[in-house]
C-alpha positions, 0 to 999 in steps of 0.5 A, spaced: 630 190 649 633 197 650 634 201 643 642 202 645 643 194 646 639 193 639 644 198 636 650 195 639 647 188 636 647 191 629 653 194 629 657 189 633 664 192 635 671 189 634 672 192 641 668 195 646 668 198 653 664 201 658 667 208 660 670 208 667 664 213 670 659 208 668 662 202 670 658 199 676 651 201 673 650 194 670 651 196 663 657 191 661 652 186 664 646 188 659 651 189 653 654 181 654 647 179 656 644 182 649 650 179 645 649 172 648 642 173 646 643 175 639 649 169 639 644 164 641 638 167 636 643 166 630 646 160 632 653 162 634 657 156 638 661 161 642 663 168 644 671 169 645 674 175 648 681 177 650 684 181 655 691 183 657 695 178 661 696 184 666 694 184 674 690 191 672 685 187 668 684 182 674 677 185 675 675 185 668 677 177 668 672 176 674 667 180 671 667 176 665 667 170 669 661 172 673 658 173 666 659 166 664 665 166 661 671 161 662 678 162 662 681 157 656 688 159 657 692 166 659 687 171 659 683 168 653 676 167 655 669 164 652 662 163 653 659 157 650 652 159 647 648 152 648 649 152 656 645 159 657 
């Protein structure tokens, strides 16, 4: 596991984002994979997140869906850890 991912896992942020100039470099995917791995190890049942319910975030919603999250109402999404 990359050192920066370990740092993120030890300091789980309440909010996080990948800077625009680093998007499309799989950083967000690696972050989510590391967080899901950690969640499974410590026994979390799910991860929940929210995005603003505006069209500008449709690409963000698609990103989360491609990474195993399901829309559960509005723009609230979850990923069940047992299903990984």
